Structures are given as structure tokens and as C-alpha cells.
C-alpha positions as CSV (number, residue, x, y, z in Angstrom):
1,M,119.7,-59.3,33.4
2,F,123.3,-59.5,32.0
3,V,124.1,-55.8,32.8
4,E,125.0,-54.8,36.3
5,A,124.5,-51.1,37.3
6,D,127.8,-51.0,39.2
7,A,130.5,-53.0,37.5
8,L,133.5,-52.8,35.1
9,Y,132.6,-51.6,31.6
10,R,134.6,-51.4,28.4
11,V,134.1,-47.8,27.1
12,F,134.5,-47.3,23.3
13,R,133.9,-44.6,20.8
14,A,131.7,-45.1,17.7
15,A,129.5,-42.8,15.6
16,R,131.1,-39.8,17.3
17,M,129.7,-40.9,20.7
18,A,130.9,-42.8,23.7
19,F,129.4,-46.2,24.6
20,A,130.1,-48.9,27.2
21,L,129.5,-52.6,27.5
22,P,130.1,-54.9,30.5
23,D,133.7,-55.9,30.3
24,G,132.8,-59.6,30.7
25,A,130.9,-59.5,27.4
26,V,133.8,-58.1,25.4
27,V,135.8,-61.0,24.0
28,E,138.5,-59.1,22.1
29,W,139.2,-56.1,19.9
30,Q,141.1,-56.1,16.7
31,S,142.7,-53.5,14.4
32,L,142.5,-54.6,10.8
33,E,144.1,-53.0,7.8
34,V,141.8,-51.8,5.0
35,D,142.4,-50.5,1.4
36,A,141.2,-47.2,0.0
37,A,137.8,-48.6,-0.7
38,G,137.4,-49.7,2.9
39,C,137.8,-53.4,2.2
40,V,139.7,-55.6,4.7
41,L,143.1,-56.5,3.1
42,A,143.7,-60.2,2.4
43,E,146.7,-60.4,4.8
44,S,144.5,-59.1,7.7
45,E,142.3,-61.4,9.7
46,S,138.7,-60.9,8.5
47,P,136.2,-59.6,11.0
48,V,133.8,-62.3,9.8
49,G,136.2,-65.0,10.9
50,V,137.1,-64.4,14.6
51,D,138.6,-67.6,16.0
52,G,137.6,-69.4,12.9
53,R,133.9,-68.7,13.5
54,P,131.7,-66.4,11.4
55,V,130.9,-63.1,13.1
56,P,128.5,-60.5,11.8
57,L,130.0,-57.0,11.6
58,L,127.7,-54.2,12.8
59,E,127.8,-50.4,12.7
60,V,127.0,-49.2,16.3
61,E,124.6,-46.6,14.8
62,S,122.3,-49.5,13.6
63,L,121.7,-50.4,17.3
64,L,120.5,-47.0,18.3
65,P,117.1,-45.4,18.2
66,K,116.5,-43.2,15.2
67,W,116.7,-40.0,17.2
68,M,120.3,-40.8,18.3
69,Q,121.6,-41.6,14.8
70,K,123.8,-39.1,13.1
71,P,124.8,-38.9,9.5
72,Q,128.3,-40.4,8.9
73,A,130.7,-38.7,6.6
74,G,134.4,-38.6,6.1
75,P,137.3,-40.4,4.4
76,V,137.8,-44.1,4.5
77,E,140.0,-45.0,7.5
78,E,143.2,-47.0,6.9
79,R,142.4,-49.4,9.8
80,L,139.1,-51.0,10.9
81,E,138.7,-51.2,14.6
82,V,136.5,-54.1,15.7
83,L,135.2,-54.9,19.2
84,V,133.9,-58.5,19.5
85,V,130.9,-59.0,21.9
86,E,129.8,-62.5,23.1
87,V,126.6,-63.6,24.9
88,N,125.7,-67.3,25.4
89,D,128.4,-68.4,22.9
90,V,127.0,-66.1,20.1
91,R,129.4,-63.3,18.9
92,V,129.0,-60.1,16.9
93,A,131.6,-57.6,15.9
94,L,131.1,-53.8,16.3
95,R,132.9,-51.3,14.2
96,V,134.4,-48.8,16.6
97,E,136.7,-45.8,16.5
98,Q,138.6,-46.3,19.8
99,V,138.5,-48.7,22.7
100,D,139.5,-47.6,26.3
101,D,140.6,-49.6,29.3
102,P,137.8,-51.0,31.5
103,V,136.3,-48.5,34.1
104,E,133.8,-48.9,36.9
105,L,130.5,-47.2,36.0
106,E,127.5,-46.6,38.2
107,F,124.2,-45.8,36.5
108,E,120.5,-46.2,37.0
109,P,118.5,-47.6,34.1
110,P,115.7,-45.2,33.1
111,A,112.3,-45.9,34.6
112,G,110.6,-45.2,31.3
113,G,112.3,-47.9,29.4
114,V,114.7,-47.8,26.5
115,E,114.9,-48.2,22.7
116,G,117.2,-50.3,20.7
117,A,120.3,-51.7,22.5
118,V,120.7,-48.6,24.7
119,L,120.1,-49.6,28.4
120,G,121.0,-46.3,30.0
121,A,123.5,-43.4,30.2
122,K,126.1,-42.1,32.5
123,L,127.1,-38.4,32.7
124,Q,130.9,-38.2,33.1
125,E,132.7,-35.6,35.2
126,D,133.8,-33.8,32.1
127,G,130.2,-33.4,31.0
128,S,130.3,-36.1,28.3
129,V,127.7,-38.9,28.1
130,V,128.5,-42.6,27.9
131,F,125.6,-44.7,26.6
132,I,125.4,-48.1,28.2
133,L,124.5,-50.9,25.8
134,D,122.8,-54.2,26.6
135,P,125.1,-56.9,25.2
136,A,122.3,-59.4,24.9
137,E,120.3,-56.9,22.8
138,V,123.5,-56.1,20.8
139,V,123.9,-59.8,19.9
140,R,120.2,-60.2,19.2
141,L,120.0,-57.3,16.9
142,G,123.3,-58.3,15.2
143,T,122.2,-61.9,14.5
144,R,118.6,-61.2,13.4
145,S,117.9,-62.2,9.8
């Protein structure tokens, strides 16, 4: 399994929730300028062309079980934050709201199994929950046809 229960994780915010991926699976993150319609501006690097290779752009919510999905509403942002994840030389980009520095997280995967790309969760000292994502499942779901 690619995910270690006690390792460095890159915590990020998306869909008004906190998530984490093993730091080794995160290749880079970019902030791209978008127009009023939410389209990436021509002078910005396109999220579908990271390092000259096509990369699918995913909404994190699409990786979650239905019961975790929340309706998204609000104005179009001026910038598009993209976190690029790589497993076995295959990359996908996730639309995110914020990316934090790597932190060490300890968690126990649930005994009853998981749905979607959610591998487990960690309750933080402040009472917030960070959902741990399986990078291999993120890439698999992001590249399926």
C-alpha cells in the first residue's frame, strides 16, 4: 500500500473540507489566473499541460462518497489552485482552495473499509477532521474513461 499511517502528509482544503495526501505523492502545486467565466487565462500555464504532459483536472468532491459531497456555490475565483498528484508516473491535478506545509499525521484506517478515494480520517486537536486520501485511488479515479 502506498499510504503509510505515520508519515508526512500534505494537507489541503477543497470542497470546504480538509484533506491530506502523502507528501511523496504530491509533485507540485500551481496558482493559475482565471477570467470571470472561470477559464484559465492564455498567459497562465494550463493545468492540462504540467511539465508538457497532459494532466486531467479533478474536483476533489468527485473522489468522495455521495454522503460526503456538499453542494458548491459561490463566485468564480480569480485564481485556480491546482495540486498535482503522481503515482507510477501517472499524474492528475486536483482543484484545491489552499495548500499547507507537510505535517506528520498518525491515523488508523477504518476496519470496515472505505468508499471512493478516502482511506481514513484524523481528528485534529482543534476538533477539525482531515480526510486522508489514497493517492493511487485518486489517480485511478482521475484517469478512468
